[in-house]
C-alpha positions in Angstrom: -0.1 -0.2 -0.3 1.4 3.4 -1.1 1.6 6.4 1.2 1.9 9.5 -0.5 2.2 13.0 0.4 -0.4 15.8 -1.7 0.6 20.4 -0.9 -2.2 22.2 -0.5 -2.0 25.0 -3.0 -3.7 27.0 -0.7 -3.1 26.1 3.2 0.7 25.2 2.5 -0.1 21.8 4.6 2.2 19.2 3.9 -0.7 16.0 4.4 0.2 12.0 3.3 -3.2 9.4 2.0 -2.7 6.1 2.5 -3.9 3.8 -1.6 -5.2 0.4 -1.2 -2.9 0.4 -4.7 -1.2 2.0 -7.3 -2.9 5.5 -8.0 -2.4 8.2 -10.8 -4.0 10.1 -8.4 -2.5 13.9 -9.2 -4.7 15.5 -7.0 -5.9 14.7 -3.5 -9.1 17.1 -1.4 -7.4 19.1 1.6 -7.7 17.5 4.6 -8.0 21.1 6.3 -9.2 24.1 3.4 -10.7 21.4 1.0 -8.4 23.1 -1.5 -6.8 21.5 -3.9 -2.9 19.3 -3.2 -0.8 18.7 -5.4 1.0 15.0 -5.1 4.6 15.4 -4.9 7.8 13.6 -5.4 9.0 11.9 -2.7 12.2 10.7 -2.0 12.9 6.2 -2.0 12.4 4.2 1.2 15.0 1.7 1.1 18.8 2.3 3.1 21.9 0.8 2.4 22.0 -2.8 5.2 25.8 -3.4 3.0 28.2 -4.7 6.7 31.3 -3.1 4.7 29.3 0.5 5.5 29.3 -0.1 9.2 32.9 -1.5 9.7 32.8 2.3 11.8 29.9 2.1 13.8 26.7 4.1 12.1 26.5 6.4 10.0 26.8 9.9 11.6 23.1 10.9 12.3 22.2 13.3 9.2 22.7 17.3 10.0 20.4 18.4 7.7 17.1 20.8 9.3 14.2 18.0 9.7 10.7 19.1 9.5 9.5 20.1 13.0 10.3 23.7 12.7 9.6 23.8 16.4 12.6 21.6 16.7 14.7 23.3 14.8 14.9 26.6 16.8 14.7 25.3 19.8 18.5 23.4 18.4 19.5 26.9 17.5 18.7 28.7 20.7 20.4 26.0 23.1 23.2 26.6 20.6 22.9 30.4 20.6 22.7 30.0 24.4 26.6 27.9 24.8 27.9 29.3 22.6 26.5 33.0 24.1 28.8 31.4 27.2 32.1 30.6 25.2 31.8 34.1 24.4 31.7 34.8 27.7 34.1 32.5 29.5 36.7 34.0 27.4 36.4 38.1 27.2 36.4 37.1 31.4 39.8 35.7 30.8 40.4 38.2 28.2 40.2 40.9 31.0 42.0 38.7 32.9 44.9 38.6 31.0 45.2 43.1 30.6 44.6 43.1 34.3 47.5 40.7 34.7 49.2 42.7 32.2 48.7 45.8 33.4 50.9 44.6 37.1 53.3 43.6 35.1 52.8 39.7 35.0 52.8 38.8 31.9 49.8 35.3 32.1 48.0 33.6 29.0 44.5 31.5 28.9 47.0 29.2 30.3 47.7 31.1 33.0 44.1 30.4 34.2 42.1 28.3 36.3 38.5 27.6 36.5 37.0 28.5 39.8 34.2 26.0 41.1 31.7 28.6 41.8 32.3 30.1 39.2 34.8 32.3 37.6 38.6 32.8 36.5 41.8 32.4 38.6 45.7 32.7 38.0 47.8 29.3 39.7 49.5 29.6 42.3 54.3 30.3 41.0 53.8 26.4 42.9 51.1 25.3 40.5 53.1 26.9 37.6 56.3 25.4 38.9 54.2 21.2 38.7 52.2 22.5 35.6 55.7 23.5 33.4 57.4 20.4 34.8 55.1 18.4 33.2 54.0 20.3 30.2 58.4 19.7 29.8 58.0 15.5 31.0 55.0 15.3 28.3 57.5 17.0 25.0 59.9 14.6 26.3 57.9 11.4 25.5 56.6 12.9 22.6 60.6 13.4 21.1 60.9 10.1 22.5 58.4 8.8 20.5 58.3 10.1 17.2 62.7 9.2 17.0 61.7 5.8 17.9 59.1 6.2 15.0 62.0 7.4 13.0 64.1 5.0 14.0 62.1 2.7 12.6 62.3 2.9 9.0 
């Protein structure tokens, strides 16, 4: 039993109509306003299930828009709010960096730590020493791994 999609020429409503068999009808009365709905071309209803296509896991979700305008608006508002918070945090970090520069202390975002109660603070000298030692050790490990990979070739 095929399902055909129609779009009303009067009110713009999209609606579906189930037929018992294949039909050549190109028009159908609108279910809302009794206008004329014209049949639309729709996508084929099949999906590739080949095992090769699933080697890297399931296919990613469609990133296009949906047919639900309110759902799309909700996603857009959520993304806008999250990006707004990111920009707000970055502005707070930049302000702290400028304030520290006025005091003659050159810091970067790497020197800022997020606090549980909100906001940021500059790491202490003892914390900075530990961080720098760990970065230096990580850099040495990275260089050794790179050299080891070159030696294998």
